Phi, psi and omega in degrees: 000321180297320180292321178295319178296319179296316179296320178295321179295315180298317180297314180293322180289332184276339183302314179297332180291333180294333181276355182265118176241144180291122178207167180207165176232143175241122182232134179172185179235137174262121182235159176269185184299332180275354181095359179285142179294132183250106180279156173075017179278136179291126180241134180235126179239130182234141172269114185291336180281320184256351182064020177278136184237141177234130178239140178203169175259139177297148186240010183269158173084167180286151178293144178279148176241134179242134182241152176246132180289138173284171177301320179297318178294321178296319178295318179297318179295315179298320178296317179298320178295315179299315179298319179296318180296320178297314179297314180301315181297322179294317179294317178299323180294324180282314186267344188091139183292130178278139177262103180216155179236131179241128175240142182245000000 
C-alpha cells in the first residue's frame, strides 16, 4: 500500500511538469541611428546552451518607401546643387571662406 501511495504521489506531482516546455519571448524595438523604428530588419536569436537559432524579420513601424528619381528629377536635383554651389561661392567671396570640418 505504501509503494502504491508513493507511485500515485509521483504521478500526480509529475503531471504539471508535462505542461512545461522550454520557451522564451523576445520583445523590443529595432531602431535606426535617428531613433525611428526600422521594420523588416533581420533579427537572429540564439540559445547559447543548445545552439538553437531562430531568425525572423522585425515587424514594427511603418513600411519604408523607396523612390527612384526620374530623369527630370535628376536634372532638377543637379541644377539645385549647381545653384547652391554658386551661391555658396558668392557668399564665401564676400565673407571669406570658413575653415571648418564636419563629420557625420
